[in-house]
C-alpha positions as CSV (number, residue, x, y, z in Angstrom):
1,X,-23.5,153.4,58.1
2,X,-25.4,152.6,55.0
3,X,-23.3,154.7,52.5
4,X,-20.2,152.8,54.0
5,X,-21.6,149.6,53.3
6,X,-22.5,150.4,49.7
7,X,-19.1,151.8,49.1
8,X,-17.7,148.8,50.3
9,X,-19.7,146.4,48.2
10,X,-19.3,148.4,45.1
11,X,-15.2,148.3,45.7
12,X,-15.4,144.7,46.4
13,X,-17.5,144.1,43.2
14,X,-14.7,145.9,41.1
15,X,-12.2,144.3,42.4
16,X,-13.5,140.9,42.0
17,X,-12.8,140.4,38.3
18,X,-9.0,141.3,39.1
19,X,-8.6,138.6,41.5
20,X,-10.5,136.1,39.3
21,X,-7.7,135.8,36.6
22,X,-5.9,132.8,36.1
23,X,-2.4,132.6,37.6
24,X,-1.3,129.5,35.4
25,X,1.6,130.0,32.8
26,X,0.3,131.6,29.5
27,X,0.2,128.8,26.7
28,X,3.1,130.7,24.7
29,X,5.4,130.8,28.0
30,X,8.8,129.0,27.4
31,X,8.7,125.3,28.1
32,X,12.1,125.2,29.6
33,X,10.7,126.4,32.7
34,X,10.7,124.0,35.8
35,X,7.6,122.4,37.5
36,X,7.1,122.9,41.1
37,X,8.3,119.1,41.6
38,X,11.4,119.6,39.6
39,X,12.0,122.6,41.5
40,X,11.4,121.0,44.8
41,X,13.7,118.1,43.8
42,X,16.5,120.6,42.8
43,X,16.1,122.4,46.2
44,X,16.1,119.0,48.2
45,X,19.4,117.8,46.4
46,X,21.2,121.2,46.8
47,X,20.2,120.8,50.4
48,X,21.6,117.2,50.6
49,X,25.0,118.5,49.0
50,X,25.4,121.4,51.3
51,X,24.8,119.2,54.5
52,X,27.2,116.5,52.9
53,X,29.9,119.0,51.8
54,X,31.7,119.0,55.2
55,X,31.7,115.1,55.5
56,X,33.1,114.9,51.9
57,X,35.9,117.3,52.4
58,X,37.0,115.2,55.4
59,X,36.5,112.0,53.2
60,X,38.6,113.5,50.6
61,X,41.2,114.4,53.3
62,X,41.2,110.9,55.0
63,X,41.7,109.4,51.3
64,X,44.8,111.5,51.0
65,X,46.2,110.1,54.4
66,X,45.3,106.6,53.5
67,X,46.7,106.7,49.8
68,X,50.5,106.1,50.7
69,X,49.3,103.0,52.9
70,X,47.1,101.8,50.2
71,X,49.9,102.1,47.6
72,X,52.4,100.0,49.8
73,X,49.8,97.6,50.3
74,X,49.1,96.9,46.5
75,X,52.9,96.7,45.9
76,X,53.4,94.1,48.6
77,X,50.1,91.8,47.9
78,X,50.0,92.3,44.1
79,X,52.4,89.5,43.5
80,X,50.4,87.3,46.3
81,X,47.1,88.2,44.7
82,X,48.2,87.3,41.1
83,X,49.4,84.0,42.4
84,X,46.1,83.3,43.9
85,X,44.0,84.3,41.1
86,X,46.5,81.8,38.8
87,X,45.5,78.9,41.3
88,X,41.7,80.0,41.4
89,X,41.8,80.0,37.4
90,X,38.4,81.6,36.5
91,X,35.9,82.8,39.0
92,X,32.9,82.0,36.8
93,X,33.8,78.4,37.3
94,X,32.6,78.8,41.2
95,X,29.5,79.0,42.9
96,X,28.6,81.7,45.6
97,X,30.2,81.1,49.0
98,X,28.1,79.5,51.3
99,X,28.3,79.6,55.2
100,X,27.8,76.4,56.9
101,X,25.9,76.3,60.2
102,X,29.5,75.7,62.3
103,X,30.7,79.0,60.5
104,X,32.8,77.3,57.9
105,X,32.7,79.2,54.4
106,X,33.1,76.9,51.3
107,X,33.0,77.7,47.9
108,X,31.9,75.0,45.4
109,X,32.8,74.3,41.8
110,X,30.2,74.6,39.2
111,X,31.5,71.6,37.5
112,X,33.5,69.2,39.5
113,X,37.0,68.5,38.3
114,X,37.6,65.1,36.5
115,X,38.4,62.7,38.9
116,X,41.1,61.1,36.7
117,X,43.0,64.7,36.9
118,X,45.3,65.0,39.8
119,X,44.3,68.3,42.1
120,X,48.1,69.4,42.4
121,X,50.6,67.1,40.4
122,X,53.7,69.0,42.2
123,X,52.9,67.6,45.6
124,X,54.9,64.3,46.0
125,X,54.2,63.4,49.8
126,X,55.4,59.9,51.0
127,X,53.1,58.5,53.9
128,X,54.3,59.6,57.3
129,X,56.2,62.7,56.0
130,X,55.7,65.8,57.7
131,X,53.7,68.7,55.8
132,X,54.6,72.4,56.5
133,X,51.3,74.2,57.0
């Protein structure tokens, strides 16, 4: 039994230097190898892409179905939108929209208009005349 213990102890002593070697990269190793953090981030993003691939394919299919309707909408609403932008002039002249406690949404001008300037010179309404809304 003593011999077995001595042989085992000798074998362990001889293998200890081999186990004690550093496992770090050698100093002359190429610098383009990825660190563990980079490799983990790459694996994480690849996993997300694999998980999202079916949803992205569905979204692409849905976009193909909706495209004709969006084109029609743009053709119909394009002139009305251009007219609206003509009335608003420059959007940088206005503050951010605010919601009042009663639910109304107001958009204030940054610099109020000159009181001398009429708001809509084309509008000639006589008192008592009906206005179409």
